[in-house]
A tleap script that builds the chain and sets N, CA, C and O, in Angstrom:
source leaprc.protein.ff14SB
mol = sequence {
  NMET SER SER TYR SER VAL PHE ARG SER LYS
  ILE PRO VAL ARG PRO ASP ASP ILE ASP MET
  ASN ARG HIE VAL HIE SER SER ARG TYR ALA
  ASP TYR VAL HIE ALA ALA ARG PHE ASP GLN
  MET GLU ARG CYS TYR GLY MET SER MET GLU
  GLU PHE ALA GLU LEU GLY MET GLY TRP VAL
  VAL ARG THR SER HIE VAL GLU HIE ARG ASP
  ALA LEU ARG MET GLY ASP VAL ALA GLU VAL
  GLU THR HIE ILE ALA GLU ILE ARG LYS TYR
  GLY VAL LYS VAL GLU PHE THR ILE PHE ARG
  GLU SER ASP GLY LYS THR ALA ALA ARG GLY
  TRP PHE ASP TYR ILE LEU VAL ASN ALA LEU
  SER GLY LYS PRO VAL THR ILE PRO ASP GLU
  ILE VAL VAL LYS TYR SER CILE
}
set mol.1.N position { 106.867 94.154 92.675 }
set mol.1.CA position { 107.524 95.317 93.249 }
set mol.1.C position { 108.916 95.450 92.644 }
set mol.1.O position { 109.559 94.465 92.281 }
set mol.2.N position { 109.340 96.653 92.553 }
set mol.2.CA position { 110.630 96.963 91.949 }
set mol.2.C position { 111.767 96.718 92.934 }
set mol.2.O position { 111.552 96.656 94.145 }
set mol.3.N position { 112.976 96.581 92.402 }
set mol.3.CA position { 114.145 96.449 93.260 }
set mol.3.C position { 114.752 97.812 93.555 }
set mol.3.O position { 115.787 97.902 94.216 }
set mol.4.N position { 114.114 98.874 93.068 }
set mol.4.CA position { 114.572 100.240 93.329 }
set mol.4.C position { 113.886 100.789 94.576 }
set mol.4.O position { 112.846 100.285 95.001 }
set mol.5.N position { 114.479 101.824 95.153 }
set mol.5.CA position { 113.956 102.430 96.371 }
set mol.5.C position { 112.571 103.044 96.165 }
set mol.5.O position { 112.217 103.504 95.080 }
set mol.6.N position { 111.816 103.030 97.246 }
set mol.6.CA position { 110.485 103.629 97.266 }
set mol.6.C position { 110.569 104.887 98.131 }
set mol.6.O position { 111.135 104.868 99.224 }
set mol.7.N position { 109.992 105.986 97.618 }
set mol.7.CA position { 110.016 107.251 98.346 }
set mol.7.C position { 108.608 107.816 98.460 }
set mol.7.O position { 107.737 107.509 97.646 }
set mol.8.N position { 108.392 108.651 99.485 }
set mol.8.CA position { 107.096 109.303 99.688 }
set mol.8.C position { 107.268 110.809 99.831 }
set mol.8.O position { 108.251 111.304 100.383 }
set mol.9.N position { 106.274 111.511 99.315 }
set mol.9.CA position { 106.183 112.960 99.461 }
set mol.9.C position { 104.750 113.300 99.848 }
set mol.9.O position { 103.807 112.643 99.405 }
set mol.10.N position { 104.591 114.325 100.674 }
set mol.10.CA position { 103.264 114.778 101.084 }
set mol.10.C position { 102.883 116.025 100.290 }
set mol.10.O position { 103.667 116.965 100.156 }
set mol.11.N position { 101.661 116.007 99.770 }
set mol.11.CA position { 101.135 117.124 98.985 }
set mol.11.C position { 99.766 117.497 99.569 }
set mol.11.O position { 98.826 116.709 99.466 }
set mol.12.N position { 99.637 118.680 100.178 }
set mol.12.CA position { 98.318 119.068 100.686 }
set mol.12.C position { 97.361 119.410 99.549 }
set mol.12.O position { 97.757 120.022 98.556 }
set mol.13.N position { 96.109 119.015 99.700 }
set mol.13.CA position { 95.085 119.357 98.718 }
set mol.13.C position { 94.786 120.848 98.860 }
set mol.13.O position { 94.551 121.346 99.962 }
set mol.14.N position { 94.799 121.549 97.731 }
set mol.14.CA position { 94.552 122.989 97.714 }
set mol.14.C position { 93.137 123.269 97.203 }
set mol.14.O position { 92.554 122.444 96.500 }
set mol.15.N position { 92.594 124.424 97.554 }
set mol.15.CA position { 91.235 124.751 97.084 }
set mol.15.C position { 91.102 124.704 95.562 }
set mol.15.O position { 90.057 124.297 95.054 }
set mol.16.N position { 92.127 125.106 94.833 }
set mol.16.CA position { 92.021 125.097 93.371 }
set mol.16.C position { 92.178 123.703 92.768 }
set mol.16.O position { 92.092 123.546 91.550 }
set mol.17.N position { 92.406 122.688 93.604 }
set mol.17.CA position { 92.446 121.296 93.135 }
set mol.17.C position { 91.034 120.690 93.047 }
set mol.17.O position { 90.838 119.650 92.419 }
set mol.18.N position { 90.066 121.345 93.676 }
set mol.18.CA position { 88.720 120.795 93.820 }
set mol.18.C position { 87.874 121.124 92.587 }
set mol.18.O position { 87.906 122.242 92.074 }
set mol.19.N position { 87.123 120.131 92.128 }
set mol.19.CA position { 86.251 120.336 90.959 }
set mol.19.C position { 84.801 120.527 91.393 }
set mol.19.O position { 84.513 120.608 92.587 }
set mol.20.N position { 83.901 120.598 90.438 }
set mol.20.CA position { 82.489 120.860 90.746 }
set mol.20.C position { 81.822 119.719 91.517 }
set mol.20.O position { 80.735 119.895 92.067 }
set mol.21.N position { 82.466 118.553 91.558 }
set mol.21.CA position { 81.935 117.431 92.329 }
set mol.21.C position { 82.452 117.413 93.770 }
set mol.21.O position { 82.196 116.476 94.526 }
set mol.22.N position { 83.187 118.475 94.130 }
set mol.22.CA position { 83.714 118.685 95.482 }
set mol.22.C position { 84.766 117.663 95.894 }
set mol.22.O position { 84.907 117.344 97.074 }
set mol.23.N position { 85.500 117.156 94.915 }
set mol.23.CA position { 86.677 116.339 95.203 }
set mol.23.C position { 87.786 116.763 94.252 }
set mol.23.O position { 87.559 117.571 93.352 }
set mol.24.N position { 88.971 116.227 94.446 }
set mol.24.CA position { 90.116 116.596 93.612 }
set mol.24.C position { 89.851 116.186 92.166 }
set mol.24.O position { 89.468 115.050 91.888 }
set mol.25.N position { 90.060 117.120 91.263 }
set mol.25.CA position { 89.862 116.856 89.834 }
set mol.25.C position { 90.874 115.805 89.369 }
set mol.25.O position { 92.011 115.773 89.841 }
set mol.26.N position { 90.457 114.969 88.462 }
set mol.26.CA position { 91.296 113.855 87.998 }
set mol.26.C position { 92.654 114.315 87.468 }
set mol.26.O position { 93.643 113.601 87.630 }
set mol.27.N position { 92.722 115.473 86.847 }
set mol.27.CA position { 93.995 115.951 86.289 }
set mol.27.C position { 95.013 116.294 87.367 }
set mol.27.O position { 96.215 116.285 87.102 }
set mol.28.N position { 94.557 116.592 88.563 }
set mol.28.CA position { 95.472 116.984 89.645 }
set mol.28.C position { 96.296 115.817 90.169 }
set mol.28.O position { 97.366 116.028 90.739 }
set mol.29.N position { 95.819 114.592 89.987 }
set mol.29.CA position { 96.582 113.445 90.464 }
set mol.29.C position { 97.926 113.357 89.734 }
set mol.29.O position { 98.945 113.030 90.342 }
set mol.30.N position { 97.923 113.645 88.444 }
set mol.30.CA position { 99.186 113.682 87.691 }
set mol.30.C position { 100.064 114.804 88.218 }
set mol.30.O position { 101.277 114.632 88.340 }
set mol.31.N position { 99.470 115.956 88.533 }
set mol.31.CA position { 100.240 117.065 89.110 }
set mol.31.C position { 100.890 116.641 90.425 }
set mol.31.O position { 102.039 116.994 90.690 }
set mol.32.N position { 100.164 115.887 91.248 }
set mol.32.CA position { 100.717 115.427 92.523 }
set mol.32.C position { 101.919 114.512 92.304 }
set mol.32.O position { 102.921 114.614 93.013 }
set mol.33.N position { 101.815 113.617 91.319 }
set mol.33.CA position { 102.944 112.719 91.036 }
set mol.33.C position { 104.140 113.525 90.542 }
set mol.33.O position { 105.269 113.277 90.966 }
set mol.34.N position { 103.908 114.479 89.657 }
set mol.34.CA position { 105.022 115.288 89.142 }
set mol.34.C position { 105.666 116.104 90.260 }
set mol.34.O position { 106.891 116.207 90.318 }
set mol.35.N position { 104.859 116.684 91.147 }
set mol.35.CA position { 105.408 117.442 92.271 }
set mol.35.C position { 106.231 116.533 93.184 }
set mol.35.O position { 107.296 116.923 93.663 }
set mol.36.N position { 105.730 115.324 93.418 }
set mol.36.CA position { 106.468 114.367 94.253 }
set mol.36.C position { 107.794 113.983 93.603 }
set mol.36.O position { 108.815 113.890 94.285 }
set mol.37.N position { 107.785 113.759 92.290 }
set mol.37.CA position { 109.030 113.387 91.600 }
set mol.37.C position { 110.047 114.529 91.663 }
set mol.37.O position { 111.236 114.275 91.861 }
set mol.38.N position { 109.611 115.769 91.502 }
set mol.38.CA position { 110.538 116.900 91.631 }
set mol.38.C position { 111.163 116.900 93.019 }
set mol.38.O position { 112.377 117.051 93.156 }
set mol.39.N position { 110.330 116.730 94.058 }
set mol.39.CA position { 110.814 116.680 95.437 }
set mol.39.C position { 111.798 115.521 95.613 }
set mol.39.O position { 112.881 115.703 96.168 }
set mol.40.N position { 111.427 114.348 95.147 }
set mol.40.CA position { 112.241 113.154 95.367 }
set mol.40.C position { 113.535 113.170 94.555 }
set mol.40.O position { 114.561 112.657 95.001 }
set mol.41.N position { 113.480 113.763 93.361 }
set mol.41.CA position { 114.702 113.836 92.548 }
set mol.41.C position { 115.788 114.593 93.308 }
set mol.41.O position { 116.951 114.189 93.308 }
set mol.42.N position { 115.408 115.675 93.944 }
set mol.42.CA position { 116.387 116.467 94.688 }
set mol.42.C position { 116.692 115.851 96.047 }
set mol.42.O position { 117.855 115.634 96.388 }
set mol.43.N position { 115.649 115.569 96.823 }
set mol.43.CA position { 115.810 115.135 98.209 }
set mol.43.C position { 116.334 113.709 98.337 }
set mol.43.O position { 117.141 113.426 99.223 }
set mol.44.N position { 115.892 112.818 97.475 }
set mol.44.CA position { 116.198 111.391 97.636 }
set mol.44.C position { 117.300 110.894 96.709 }
set mol.44.O position { 118.143 110.095 97.115 }
set mol.45.N position { 117.295 111.364 95.468 }
set mol.45.CA position { 118.294 110.907 94.501 }
set mol.45.C position { 119.504 111.825 94.430 }
set mol.45.O position { 120.559 111.425 93.938 }
set mol.46.N position { 119.360 113.062 94.922 }
set mol.46.CA position { 120.482 113.993 94.913 }
set mol.46.C position { 120.754 114.614 93.556 }
set mol.46.O position { 121.864 115.081 93.302 }
set mol.47.N position { 119.750 114.628 92.673 }
set mol.47.CA position { 119.912 115.300 91.387 }
set mol.47.C position { 118.562 115.908 90.996 }
set mol.47.O position { 117.639 115.201 90.591 }
set mol.48.N position { 118.472 117.218 91.127 }
set mol.48.CA position { 117.208 117.919 90.908 }
set mol.48.C position { 116.905 118.096 89.428 }
set mol.48.O position { 117.768 117.910 88.571 }
set mol.49.N position { 115.674 118.453 89.153 }
set mol.49.CA position { 115.269 118.752 87.780 }
set mol.49.C position { 116.074 119.931 87.241 }
set mol.49.O position { 116.377 119.973 86.048 }
set mol.50.N position { 116.422 120.888 88.100 }
set mol.50.CA position { 117.242 122.021 87.678 }
set mol.50.C position { 118.611 121.562 87.162 }
set mol.50.O position { 119.147 122.133 86.212 }
set mol.51.N position { 119.163 120.535 87.791 }
set mol.51.CA position { 120.453 120.008 87.337 }
set mol.51.C position { 120.332 119.379 85.948 }
set mol.51.O position { 121.245 119.500 85.131 }
set mol.52.N position { 119.221 118.717 85.680 }
set mol.52.CA position { 119.001 118.187 84.329 }
set mol.52.C position { 118.937 119.339 83.325 }
set mol.52.O position { 119.519 119.263 82.243 }
set mol.53.N position { 118.225 120.403 83.693 }
set mol.53.CA position { 118.105 121.567 82.804 }
set mol.53.C position { 119.475 122.188 82.537 }
set mol.53.O position { 119.767 122.590 81.410 }
set mol.54.N position { 120.308 122.265 83.563 }
set mol.54.CA position { 121.665 122.808 83.392 }
set mol.54.C position { 122.496 121.959 82.432 }
set mol.54.O position { 123.406 122.467 81.777 }
set mol.55.N position { 122.182 120.672 82.352 }
set mol.55.CA position { 122.872 119.760 81.427 }
set mol.55.C position { 122.222 119.751 80.049 }
set mol.55.O position { 122.656 119.025 79.155 }
set mol.56.N position { 121.163 120.576 79.882 }
set mol.56.CA position { 120.489 120.653 78.589 }
set mol.56.C position { 119.521 119.511 78.337 }
set mol.56.O position { 119.223 119.184 77.188 }
set mol.57.N position { 119.027 118.900 79.421 }
set mol.57.CA position { 118.110 117.769 79.301 }
set mol.57.C position { 116.856 118.007 80.123 }
set mol.57.O position { 116.842 118.845 81.025 }
set mol.58.N position { 115.810 117.270 79.808 }
set mol.58.CA position { 114.585 117.326 80.590 }
set mol.58.C position { 113.799 116.041 80.413 }
set mol.58.O position { 114.022 115.279 79.471 }
set mol.59.N position { 112.880 115.816 81.332 }
set mol.59.CA position { 112.036 114.624 81.291 }
set mol.59.C position { 110.660 114.999 80.758 }
set mol.59.O position { 110.085 116.004 81.174 }
set mol.60.N position { 110.134 114.203 79.848 }
set mol.60.CA position { 108.780 114.404 79.341 }
set mol.60.C position { 107.999 113.089 79.479 }
set mol.60.O position { 108.573 112.000 79.456 }
set mol.61.N position { 106.699 113.221 79.621 }
set mol.61.CA position { 105.831 112.045 79.742 }
set mol.61.C position { 105.536 111.515 78.349 }
set mol.61.O position { 105.059 112.244 77.480 }
set mol.62.N position { 105.823 110.248 78.153 }
set mol.62.CA position { 105.491 109.573 76.896 }
set mol.62.C position { 104.125 108.908 76.989 }
set mol.62.O position { 103.297 109.026 76.086 }
set mol.63.N position { 103.903 108.202 78.105 }
set mol.63.CA position { 102.650 107.495 78.335 }
set mol.63.C position { 102.343 107.552 79.828 }
set mol.63.O position { 103.250 107.565 80.660 }
set mol.64.N position { 101.060 107.584 80.155 }
set mol.64.CA position { 100.694 107.532 81.569 }
set mol.64.C position { 99.420 106.718 81.746 }
set mol.64.O position { 98.604 106.579 80.835 }
set mol.65.N position { 99.286 106.194 82.942 }
set mol.65.CA position { 98.083 105.438 83.302 }
set mol.65.C position { 97.765 105.766 84.754 }
set mol.65.O position { 98.623 105.653 85.629 }
set mol.66.N position { 96.519 106.174 85.000 }
set mol.66.CA position { 96.070 106.478 86.359 }
set mol.66.C position { 94.768 105.725 86.618 }
set mol.66.O position { 93.808 105.837 85.855 }
set mol.67.N position { 94.751 104.965 87.696 }
set mol.67.CA position { 93.541 104.279 88.147 }
set mol.67.C position { 93.053 105.008 89.396 }
set mol.67.O position { 93.714 104.979 90.433 }
set mol.68.N position { 91.897 105.658 89.296 }
set mol.68.CA position { 91.329 106.401 90.422 }
set mol.68.C position { 90.544 105.437 91.305 }
set mol.68.O position { 89.699 104.683 90.822 }
set mol.69.N position { 90.832 105.470 92.592 }
set mol.69.CA position { 90.236 104.493 93.514 }
set mol.69.C position { 89.298 105.130 94.545 }
set mol.69.O position { 88.170 104.670 94.720 }
set mol.70.N position { 89.756 106.180 95.223 }
set mol.70.CA position { 88.984 106.795 96.302 }
set mol.70.C position { 89.305 108.290 96.301 }
set mol.70.O position { 90.470 108.666 96.426 }
set mol.71.N position { 88.314 109.129 96.165 }
set mol.71.CA position { 88.520 110.563 95.968 }
set mol.71.C position { 89.211 111.245 97.145 }
set mol.71.O position { 88.952 110.938 98.309 }
set mol.72.N position { 90.091 112.170 96.810 }
set mol.72.CA position { 90.650 113.091 97.794 }
set mol.72.C position { 89.761 114.325 97.829 }
set mol.72.O position { 89.161 114.700 96.821 }
set mol.73.N position { 89.681 114.962 99.015 }
set mol.73.CA position { 88.813 116.130 99.190 }
set mol.73.C position { 89.572 117.242 99.919 }
set mol.73.O position { 90.703 117.062 100.371 }
set mol.74.N position { 88.908 118.394 100.017 }
set mol.74.CA position { 89.501 119.511 100.757 }
set mol.74.C position { 89.900 119.051 102.151 }
set mol.74.O position { 89.179 118.297 102.805 }
set mol.75.N position { 91.054 119.516 102.589 }
set mol.75.CA position { 91.550 119.157 103.911 }
set mol.75.C position { 92.404 117.909 103.926 }
set mol.75.O position { 93.097 117.648 104.908 }
set mol.76.N position { 92.367 117.131 102.856 }
set mol.76.CA position { 93.197 115.921 102.793 }
set mol.76.C position { 94.645 116.278 102.458 }
set mol.76.O position { 94.938 117.329 101.887 }
set mol.77.N position { 95.511 115.385 102.827 }
set mol.77.CA position { 96.909 115.446 102.401 }
set mol.77.C position { 97.174 114.173 101.617 }
set mol.77.O position { 96.931 113.067 102.101 }
set mol.78.N position { 97.672 114.341 100.405 }
set mol.78.CA position { 98.025 113.190 99.565 }
set mol.78.C position { 99.446 112.775 99.899 }
set mol.78.O position { 100.354 113.605 99.914 }
set mol.79.N position { 99.638 111.498 100.164 }
set mol.79.CA position { 100.983 110.942 100.310 }
set mol.79.C position { 101.272 110.196 99.011 }
set mol.79.O position { 100.634 109.192 98.692 }
set mol.80.N position { 102.250 110.715 98.272 }
set mol.80.CA position { 102.563 110.159 96.962 }
set mol.80.C position { 103.798 109.281 97.092 }
set mol.80.O position { 104.889 109.763 97.400 }
set mol.81.N position { 103.614 107.998 96.856 }
set mol.81.CA position { 104.702 107.018 96.920 }
set mol.81.C position { 105.087 106.665 95.493 }
set mol.81.O position { 104.232 106.293 94.689 }
set mol.82.N position { 106.373 106.780 95.175 }
set mol.82.CA position { 106.836 106.423 93.839 }
set mol.82.C position { 108.062 105.531 93.921 }
set mol.82.O position { 108.790 105.516 94.914 }
set mol.83.N position { 108.258 104.801 92.860 }
set mol.83.CA position { 109.500 104.051 92.691 }
set mol.83.C position { 109.726 103.818 91.200 }
set mol.83.O position { 108.785 103.732 90.411 }
set mol.84.N position { 110.982 103.721 90.847 }
set mol.84.CA position { 111.332 103.389 89.473 }
set mol.84.C position { 111.064 101.906 89.277 }
set mol.84.O position { 111.567 101.075 90.032 }
set mol.85.N position { 110.283 101.578 88.278 }
set mol.85.CA position { 109.982 100.185 87.973 }
set mol.85.C position { 110.957 99.631 86.950 }
set mol.85.O position { 111.265 98.439 86.947 }
set mol.86.N position { 111.444 100.523 86.072 }
set mol.86.CA position { 112.326 100.073 84.994 }
set mol.86.C position { 113.124 101.264 84.471 }
set mol.86.O position { 112.590 102.360 84.303 }
set mol.87.N position { 114.398 101.033 84.219 }
set mol.87.CA position { 115.248 102.021 83.556 }
set mol.87.C position { 115.622 101.454 82.197 }
set mol.87.O position { 116.126 100.336 82.087 }
set mol.88.N position { 115.364 102.252 81.160 }
set mol.88.CA position { 115.682 101.848 79.795 }
set mol.88.C position { 116.703 102.827 79.197 }
set mol.88.O position { 117.111 103.782 79.859 }
set mol.89.N position { 117.102 102.592 77.977 }
set mol.89.CA position { 118.115 103.422 77.313 }
set mol.89.C position { 117.720 104.892 77.301 }
set mol.89.O position { 118.548 105.754 77.595 }
set mol.90.N position { 116.465 105.194 76.964 }
set mol.90.CA position { 116.019 106.581 76.816 }
set mol.90.C position { 115.065 107.056 77.905 }
set mol.90.O position { 114.678 108.224 77.912 }
set mol.91.N position { 114.682 106.185 78.817 }
set mol.91.CA position { 113.686 106.622 79.781 }
set mol.91.C position { 113.497 105.688 80.951 }
set mol.91.O position { 114.202 104.692 81.108 }
set mol.92.N position { 112.523 106.042 81.765 }
set mol.92.CA position { 112.202 105.263 82.953 }
set mol.92.C position { 110.689 105.108 83.077 }
set mol.92.O position { 109.918 105.964 82.644 }
set mol.93.N position { 110.298 104.009 83.671 }
set mol.93.CA position { 108.900 103.811 84.047 }
set mol.93.C position { 108.841 104.001 85.556 }
set mol.93.O position { 109.551 103.330 86.305 }
set mol.94.N position { 107.989 104.920 85.993 }
set mol.94.CA position { 107.819 105.214 87.414 }
set mol.94.C position { 106.411 104.808 87.822 }
set mol.94.O position { 105.425 105.293 87.267 }
set mol.95.N position { 106.331 103.916 88.794 }
set mol.95.CA position { 105.036 103.508 89.330 }
set mol.95.C position { 104.736 104.344 90.566 }
set mol.95.O position { 105.648 104.757 91.283 }
set mol.96.N position { 103.445 104.591 90.813 }
set mol.96.CA position { 103.071 105.417 91.955 }
set mol.96.C position { 101.788 104.908 92.592 }
set mol.96.O position { 100.971 104.234 91.965 }
set mol.97.N position { 101.646 105.259 93.866 }
set mol.97.CA position { 100.399 105.108 94.595 }
set mol.97.C position { 100.205 106.394 95.382 }
set mol.97.O position { 101.135 106.895 96.013 }
set mol.98.N position { 98.983 106.924 95.337 }
set mol.98.CA position { 98.649 108.108 96.120 }
set mol.98.C position { 97.711 107.664 97.234 }
set mol.98.O position { 96.631 107.128 96.984 }
set mol.99.N position { 98.145 107.897 98.469 }
set mol.99.CA position { 97.367 107.533 99.644 }
set mol.99.C position { 96.762 108.783 100.280 }
set mol.99.O position { 97.320 109.874 100.165 }
set mol.100.N position { 95.634 108.624 100.943 }
set mol.100.CA position { 95.096 109.687 101.801 }
set mol.100.C position { 95.819 109.542 103.136 }
set mol.100.O position { 95.765 108.484 103.764 }
set mol.101.N position { 96.488 110.595 103.563 }
set mol.101.CA position { 97.295 110.525 104.779 }
set mol.101.C position { 96.475 110.152 106.009 }
set mol.101.O position { 96.947 109.391 106.854 }
set mol.102.N position { 95.271 110.669 106.122 }
set mol.102.CA position { 94.475 110.477 107.344 }
set mol.102.C position { 94.084 109.034 107.616 }
set mol.102.O position { 93.996 108.627 108.775 }
set mol.103.N position { 93.849 108.252 106.567 }
set mol.103.CA position { 93.401 106.874 106.796 }
set mol.103.C position { 94.185 105.826 106.003 }
set mol.103.O position { 93.927 104.629 106.125 }
set mol.104.N position { 95.147 106.281 105.187 }
set mol.104.CA position { 95.984 105.353 104.430 }
set mol.104.C position { 95.313 104.711 103.234 }
set mol.104.O position { 95.907 103.851 102.584 }
set mol.105.N position { 94.074 105.115 102.924 }
set mol.105.CA position { 93.384 104.527 101.775 }
set mol.105.C position { 94.022 104.983 100.477 }
set mol.105.O position { 94.515 106.105 100.364 }
set mol.106.N position { 94.003 104.088 99.501 }
set mol.106.CA position { 94.555 104.393 98.187 }
set mol.106.C position { 93.580 105.264 97.408 }
set mol.106.O position { 92.436 104.877 97.168 }
set mol.107.N position { 94.048 106.448 97.017 }
set mol.107.CA position { 93.233 107.354 96.208 }
set mol.107.C position { 93.439 107.074 94.726 }
set mol.107.O position { 92.495 107.147 93.939 }
set mol.108.N position { 94.666 106.756 94.346 }
set mol.108.CA position { 94.966 106.473 92.941 }
set mol.108.C position { 96.269 105.695 92.870 }
set mol.108.O position { 97.082 105.711 93.794 }
set mol.109.N position { 96.441 105.019 91.752 }
set mol.109.CA position { 97.709 104.333 91.490 }
set mol.109.C position { 97.883 104.240 89.982 }
set mol.109.O position { 96.932 104.385 89.214 }
set mol.110.N position { 99.114 103.996 89.584 }
set mol.110.CA position { 99.373 103.907 88.155 }
set mol.110.C position { 100.855 104.022 87.853 }
set mol.110.O position { 101.706 103.658 88.664 }
set mol.111.N position { 101.145 104.540 86.661 }
set mol.111.CA position { 102.542 104.659 86.247 }
set mol.111.C position { 102.678 105.748 85.189 }
set mol.111.O position { 101.722 106.128 84.512 }
set mol.112.N position { 103.913 106.230 85.080 }
set mol.112.CA position { 104.296 107.189 84.048 }
set mol.112.C position { 105.523 106.659 83.337 }
set mol.112.O position { 106.450 106.158 83.973 }
set mol.113.N position { 105.531 106.767 82.041 }
set mol.113.CA position { 106.688 106.420 81.215 }
set mol.113.C position { 107.322 107.744 80.798 }
set mol.113.O position { 106.778 108.468 79.964 }
set mol.114.N position { 108.479 108.051 81.386 }
set mol.114.CA position { 109.186 109.298 81.103 }
set mol.114.C position { 110.325 109.043 80.127 }
set mol.114.O position { 110.990 108.009 80.193 }
set mol.115.N position { 110.545 109.983 79.229 }
set mol.115.CA position { 111.654 109.932 78.277 }
set mol.115.C position { 112.571 111.111 78.564 }
set mol.115.O position { 112.101 112.228 78.778 }
set mol.116.N position { 113.875 110.870 78.569 }
set mol.116.CA position { 114.859 111.944 78.722 }
set mol.116.C position { 115.113 112.546 77.348 }
set mol.116.O position { 115.427 111.833 76.395 }
set mol.117.N position { 114.972 113.880 77.254 }
set mol.117.CA position { 115.131 114.541 75.962 }
set mol.117.C position { 116.159 115.661 76.035 }
set mol.117.O position { 116.447 116.207 77.101 }
set mol.118.N position { 116.702 115.984 74.870 }
set mol.118.CA position { 117.533 117.170 74.716 }
set mol.118.C position { 116.592 118.363 74.803 }
set mol.118.O position { 115.596 118.418 74.082 }
set mol.119.N position { 116.896 119.321 75.680 }
set mol.119.CA position { 115.997 120.448 75.919 }
set mol.119.C position { 115.822 121.335 74.693 }
set mol.119.O position { 114.772 121.956 74.529 }
set mol.120.N position { 116.825 121.404 73.836 }
set mol.120.CA position { 116.726 122.265 72.650 }
set mol.120.C position { 115.987 121.588 71.501 }
set mol.120.O position { 115.123 122.192 70.866 }
set mol.121.N position { 116.332 120.337 71.241 }
set mol.121.CA position { 115.743 119.649 70.086 }
set mol.121.C position { 114.450 118.900 70.418 }
set mol.121.O position { 113.619 118.661 69.542 }
set mol.122.N position { 114.289 118.534 71.693 }
set mol.122.CA position { 113.142 117.718 72.074 }
set mol.122.C position { 113.301 116.252 71.715 }
set mol.122.O position { 112.383 115.459 71.926 }
set mol.123.N position { 114.441 115.886 71.181 }
set mol.123.CA position { 114.708 114.495 70.776 }
set mol.123.C position { 115.200 113.677 71.978 }
set mol.123.O position { 115.889 114.204 72.852 }
set mol.124.N position { 114.841 112.387 72.014 }
set mol.124.CA position { 115.330 111.523 73.097 }
set mol.124.C position { 116.843 111.442 73.123 }
set mol.124.O position { 117.506 111.454 72.086 }
set mol.125.N position { 117.376 111.357 74.341 }
set mol.125.CA position { 118.817 111.161 74.525 }
set mol.125.C position { 119.022 109.941 75.417 }
set mol.125.O position { 118.192 109.638 76.274 }
set mol.126.N position { 120.122 109.256 75.205 }
set mol.126.CA position { 120.482 108.120 76.044 }
set mol.126.C position { 120.756 108.618 77.456 }
set mol.126.O position { 121.461 109.608 77.648 }
set mol.127.N position { 120.201 107.934 78.430 }
set mol.127.CA position { 120.447 108.325 79.825 }
set mol.127.C position { 121.912 108.042 80.139 }
set mol.127.O position { 122.357 106.900 80.029 }
set mol.128.N position { 122.671 109.076 80.531 }
set mol.128.CA position { 124.084 108.868 80.856 }
set mol.128.C position { 124.261 107.867 82.003 }
set mol.128.O position { 123.445 107.804 82.923 }
set mol.129.N position { 125.344 107.087 81.925 }
set mol.129.CA position { 125.598 106.051 82.935 }
set mol.129.C position { 125.613 106.604 84.358 }
set mol.129.O position { 125.108 105.958 85.276 }
set mol.130.N position { 126.192 107.802 84.552 }
set mol.130.CA position { 126.273 108.366 85.908 }
set mol.130.C position { 124.884 108.698 86.461 }
set mol.130.O position { 124.672 108.662 87.673 }
set mol.131.N position { 123.949 109.017 85.580 }
set mol.131.CA position { 122.575 109.276 86.030 }
set mol.131.C position { 121.870 107.956 86.327 }
set mol.131.O position { 121.106 107.871 87.288 }
set mol.132.N position { 122.112 106.935 85.526 }
set mol.132.CA position { 121.536 105.608 85.793 }
set mol.132.C position { 121.989 105.141 87.181 }
set mol.132.O position { 121.183 104.636 87.963 }
set mol.133.N position { 123.269 105.309 87.481 }
set mol.133.CA position { 123.796 104.897 88.791 }
set mol.133.C position { 123.104 105.679 89.900 }
set mol.133.O position { 122.675 105.093 90.894 }
set mol.134.N position { 122.993 106.976 89.743 }
set mol.134.CA position { 122.392 107.843 90.762 }
set mol.134.C position { 120.932 107.462 91.050 }
set mol.134.O position { 120.482 107.517 92.195 }
set mol.135.N position { 120.204 107.078 89.999 }
set mol.135.CA position { 118.784 106.754 90.142 }
set mol.135.C position { 118.525 105.263 90.376 }
set mol.135.O position { 117.368 104.852 90.466 }
set mol.136.N position { 119.554 104.467 90.474 }
set mol.136.CA position { 119.394 103.020 90.663 }
set mol.136.C position { 119.443 102.600 92.125 }
set mol.136.O position { 119.661 101.426 92.421 }
set mol.137.N position { 119.248 103.523 93.023 }
set mol.137.CA position { 119.312 103.178 94.449 }
set mol.137.C position { 118.080 102.434 94.891 }
set mol.137.O position { 117.966 102.066 96.061 }
savepdb mol mol.pdb
quit
């Protein structure tokens, strides 16, 4: 477990999340994590994605890993728990677990390796010290 704070966000399953097998399509789990991170960046860390954009920076996924455990279905609410596992010069590794709210079962878990980039060039930028401090809670 990381020494960084753990946060949770609730994401209701929407009809357009459901695939032909009548459960949430595998690609939507990444969407749930990204939605949770947007929520948590503003609500928990006090620095929204919009603030990064105003500074001419943005986060992009370099690598991701998702282990699907138990399907989410219509009517479920996903509870997305994330925490920073590691902060590096150009990016962060964020680990996550997605729980089904109704019974607490793990639907998926994994991690995302995000890189901070210059919004114009797309090139990696060093994470400024003040942002490292803000996200090191």
